[in-house]
C-alpha positions in Angstrom: 123.1 89.3 184.0 124.6 88.2 180.6 123.8 84.5 180.2 124.1 82.4 177.1 120.9 81.0 175.8 121.0 77.6 174.3 121.3 77.8 170.5 118.7 76.1 168.3 119.0 75.3 164.6 116.5 76.4 162.0 115.0 79.7 160.7 113.0 82.0 162.9 111.4 84.2 160.3 107.9 82.7 160.4 105.5 84.9 162.4 102.8 82.4 162.7 100.3 84.9 161.4 99.5 83.1 158.1 99.5 79.5 159.1 97.8 77.1 161.5 100.9 76.0 163.4 102.3 78.1 166.3 106.0 78.0 166.5 107.2 79.2 170.0 110.6 80.3 168.6 109.0 82.4 165.9 106.4 83.8 168.5 109.2 84.8 170.8 111.2 86.4 168.0 108.3 88.5 166.6 107.0 89.5 170.1 110.4 90.9 171.1 110.8 92.6 167.7 107.4 94.3 167.8 107.8 95.4 171.4 111.1 97.0 170.5 109.7 98.6 167.4 107.1 100.6 169.4 109.7 102.4 171.6 111.7 105.5 170.6 115.0 106.5 172.2 113.3 109.5 174.0 110.7 107.1 175.5 113.4 105.4 177.5 115.7 108.3 178.2 118.3 107.7 175.5 119.6 110.5 173.3 118.4 110.6 169.7 120.9 112.3 167.5 118.5 112.5 164.5 120.4 109.9 162.5 118.4 107.9 159.9 117.1 104.8 161.6 116.7 101.8 159.2 114.1 100.2 161.5 111.4 101.7 163.6 111.9 101.9 167.4 114.9 101.1 169.4 118.0 99.3 167.9 119.0 96.0 169.4 122.1 97.5 170.9 120.1 100.2 172.6 117.7 97.6 174.1 120.6 95.4 175.2 122.2 98.5 176.9 119.0 99.2 178.8 118.6 95.6 179.9 122.2 95.2 180.9 123.0 92.3 178.6 125.3 92.0 175.6 124.1 92.8 172.1 125.0 89.2 171.0 123.0 87.7 173.9 120.0 89.8 173.2 120.2 89.1 169.4 120.2 85.4 170.1 117.2 85.8 172.3 115.3 87.9 169.7 116.1 85.2 167.1 114.0 82.8 169.3 116.9 81.1 171.1 115.5 81.5 174.6 116.3 78.3 176.3 118.2 78.6 179.6 117.4 82.3 179.9 116.9 83.2 183.6 114.0 84.9 185.1 116.3 87.8 186.2 117.2 88.5 182.6 113.6 88.3 181.4 112.6 90.7 184.1 115.4 93.2 183.0 114.3 92.9 179.3 110.6 93.4 180.3 111.5 96.5 182.2 113.6 97.9 179.3 110.7 97.2 176.9 108.1 98.8 179.3 106.0 95.6 179.2 102.7 95.4 180.9 102.1 92.6 183.4 100.3 90.6 180.7 103.1 91.2 178.2 105.7 90.2 180.9 103.8 87.0 181.6 103.6 86.3 177.8 107.3 86.8 177.4 108.0 84.3 180.2 105.6 81.8 178.6 107.4 82.1 175.2 110.9 82.1 176.5 110.4 79.4 179.2 107.5 77.2 177.9 106.1 74.7 180.3 106.3 71.1 179.2 102.9 69.6 178.7 102.2 65.9 178.8 100.8 64.4 175.7 97.0 64.2 176.1 94.3 62.3 174.2 92.5 64.2 171.5 91.0 67.4 172.9 87.4 67.1 174.1 84.8 69.8 174.6 85.3 71.6 177.9 82.7 70.9 180.6 81.3 73.4 183.0 80.7 72.2 186.5 77.0 71.7 187.4 77.3 74.1 190.4 78.7 76.8 188.1 75.8 76.3 185.7 73.4 76.6 188.6 75.1 79.8 189.6 74.6 81.2 186.1 71.0 80.4 186.1 70.5 82.0 189.5 72.0 85.3 188.4 68.8 87.3 187.7 68.9 90.4 185.5 72.6 90.3 184.8 74.0 88.9 181.5 76.6 86.3 182.4 78.5 83.5 180.6 81.4 81.2 181.1 84.3 81.3 178.6 86.9 78.6 178.3 90.2 78.2 176.3 90.4 79.9 173.0 87.5 82.2 174.1 85.0 79.3 173.6 81.5 80.1 175.0 80.7 77.2 177.2 77.6 78.2 179.2 75.4 81.3 179.6 72.2 82.5 181.3 69.0 83.8 179.9 70.0 87.5 180.1 73.2 86.8 178.1 71.1 85.3 175.4 68.8 88.3 175.5 71.7 90.7 175.1 74.2 88.8 172.8 71.9 86.4 171.0 70.9 82.8 171.6 74.1 80.8 171.2 72.2 77.6 171.5 71.1 78.1 167.9 74.7 77.8 166.8 76.7 74.5 166.3 79.0 73.9 169.3 82.1 74.6 167.3 80.9 78.1 166.3 80.3 79.2 169.9 83.5 81.1 170.0 83.9 84.8 170.5 86.7 85.2 167.9 84.6 83.4 165.2 81.6 85.6 166.1 83.5 88.8 166.1 85.4 88.3 162.8 83.1 86.0 160.8 79.6 87.1 161.8 78.6 90.5 160.3 75.8 90.9 162.9 78.4 91.4 165.6 79.9 94.4 163.9 76.5 96.0 164.5 76.2 94.7 168.0 79.4 96.2 169.3 79.5 100.0 169.0 83.3 99.9 169.3 83.8 96.8 167.1 87.4 97.6 166.3 88.4 97.6 170.0 86.4 94.4 170.6 88.3 92.8 167.7 91.7 94.0 168.9 90.9 92.7 172.4 89.8 89.3 171.1 93.1 88.8 169.2 95.1 89.9 172.2 93.3 87.3 174.4 94.1 84.6 171.8 97.7 85.6 171.7 97.9 85.3 175.4 96.4 81.8 175.2 98.8 80.9 172.4 101.8 81.8 174.6 100.5 79.5 177.3 99.5 76.6 175.0 101.5 76.8 171.7 100.8 73.1 171.1 97.0 73.4 171.3 95.7 71.9 168.0 92.3 73.6 168.3 93.9 77.0 168.9 96.2 76.5 165.9 93.2 75.5 163.8 91.2 78.5 164.9 94.1 80.9 164.2 94.5 79.3 160.8 90.8 79.5 159.9 90.6 83.2 161.0 93.8 84.1 159.1 92.4 82.7 155.9 88.9 84.2 156.3 89.6 87.6 157.8 92.1 90.2 156.6 91.4 92.2 159.8 92.3 89.2 161.9 95.6 88.7 160.0 96.5 92.4 160.5 95.8 92.3 164.2 97.5 88.9 164.8 100.7 90.3 163.3 100.8 93.1 165.9 101.6 90.4 168.6 99.6 92.4 171.2 98.6 90.5 174.3 96.0 91.2 177.0 94.2 89.4 179.9 90.5 89.8 180.2 89.8 91.7 183.4 87.2 94.4 183.6 86.0 97.4 181.6 83.0 98.9 179.7 81.3 97.7 176.6 78.9 99.7 174.5 76.2 97.5 172.9 73.9 98.4 170.1 70.9 96.1 170.8 68.3 95.6 168.1 65.4 95.9 170.5 66.4 98.5 173.2 69.1 100.5 171.5 72.5 101.4 172.9 73.6 99.9 176.2 76.5 100.9 178.4 77.5 97.9 180.4 80.4 97.3 182.9 82.0 93.8 182.7 83.9 91.9 185.3 85.9 88.7 184.8 86.3 86.0 187.4 88.9 83.3 186.7 88.0 79.9 188.1 90.5 78.5 190.6 89.8 74.9 189.8 92.5 74.5 187.1 90.0 74.6 184.2 91.1 78.0 182.9 87.5 78.9 182.6 86.3 82.5 183.3 82.9 83.8 184.5 82.1 87.1 182.8 79.3 89.3 184.0 77.8 92.5 182.6 75.9 95.1 184.6 74.6 98.7 184.1 74.9 101.6 186.5 71.9 101.7 188.8 69.2 104.1 187.7 70.7 104.5 184.2 68.9 104.1 180.9 70.9 100.9 180.3 69.7 99.5 183.6 66.1 100.2 182.6 66.7 98.5 179.2 68.1 95.4 180.9 65.0 95.2 183.1 62.9 95.5 180.0 64.8 92.7 178.3 64.4 90.5 181.4 60.7 91.1 181.4 60.4 89.9 177.8 62.3 86.7 178.5 62.6 84.4 175.5 60.8 86.9 173.3 64.0 89.0 173.3 65.8 86.4 171.2 63.1 85.4 168.8 63.3 86.0 165.1 64.0 89.6 164.1 65.4 90.6 167.5 68.4 88.3 168.1 71.7 89.6 166.8 72.5 86.1 165.6 69.7 86.2 163.1 
């Protein structure tokens, strides 16, 4: 399975963590290096003779052995020279690195980027009228539509009651990453803020692998890197994740702590938009709290009660 990737000139040491531009070669290099660093020989069934290791994790030669490629080949790939690499080789490297499905997809996006046609200046994403009507019809369940870069595009009354009235924010600030890292109120809103912050960065990394030439994404990463030390630290880990389902613990200013299950539904219309819903276990205190917020309606987001204020 040893194939020679096409060599490219230029340095590959830029991680992309401290600048606005997103260099696919640097992203590929750092992603492979960080995935290799988290593995130990015993994790993959290799003997560890206790010798001093200059770098954390597996050595390149150990990873190459596991993947069935030459050390020189893998070294070129980790330096960002991934052109002409086959899917078979990427699969072998993904298995050797114990990558998750999301990480495997991210590796493929970085090593074999799709060619995007040049488009006019990016415009604000639009939500289909029928999808907006669906949001409005979902009664008692917080729901919203997120687009590229975790932009918040549309939401229902219950989402505003739980997360704050995003209509009070300028359009460019309706973005989950900006809210989580730049709005102190959201540190209080999420009981497990550190996990929420880590997830947000992982979602952005996944988006960056699919769209490294997105100027708005580059600008967002640059802004957050400048304004948030925590974002810089998390961005440098190169972790990736797709939003699927799980549990969020909310500390609401009116009704106290809520335990909500969330589900994500990716639209199949090519927009890359996702419908996210939150619900509480039937009969739980959180379900009763949601019913209480629903009965208050707009009062739940007035001055002194909205997490945005």
